[in-house]
C-alpha positions, 0 to 999 in steps of 0.5 A: 520447360524447366529453369534452374535456380542458384540452389539447383532446384527445379521450378517451372518457368511457366508456373505462376506463384501466388503471393501469400503465406503458408499455414506454417508461417501463419502459425509461427507468426500467430504464436509469436504474437500471442507470446508478445501479447501475453507479456505485454498484458502481464506487465500491464497487470503487474504495474497496475497492482504495484501502483495500487500498493504504492497508493495504499502505502502513501495513504498510510504514510500520510495518515501516520504522519498526521496522527503523529503530528496531532499526538505531538501537538496534544502532548506538547500542549498538555498540562497533565497526564491523567492516565497512561496505560498500554491502551489508553492515554488521557491528557489535560491541555489548556485551551482558550476557554479553560482546559480540555481532556483529550483521550487516546484509546488503542483497540488491539486487533481481535483474532476472533472477529478478524478486525484490525486495531484502531487508535481513536482520539476523543476531545470534548465528547467528539470521537474520531479514528486517528489510525486504523489497520494497526497491528500494534501500538506501543508508547515508551516513556523516558526520564531525563537520563534517557532510561525507559520507564515502564508503566501500566 
């Protein structure tokens, strides 16, 4: 016995159809799931890398602001500028116990050792690295008229 459907195809009226998916349907579903999974994973990795970059940039900004603040405080308190070269600044500032010598030394990056540049501060024999991973460091002096003064 055969029954007609709306699409004019014959199916057996007595056949019992099992519920399930065909192999083609499973392969299509698996392919779509794999594409979606790969997209989610790549987005997760992308966001993780960007978060790391953002944190590094924030740390660099904080270190730069702190270094600029300390340098500004030392220059403001200075009573004498002893040495001013392209890689070294030596200041004398007054303290509660007399005077103190503060030295800022810039070590340029070395291509031979692949090291980054650093800015170090020394006061009363105590040295500490103020900034690291510098590519360049330039200070320019200006007179009262606003003209740059070149000095080595």
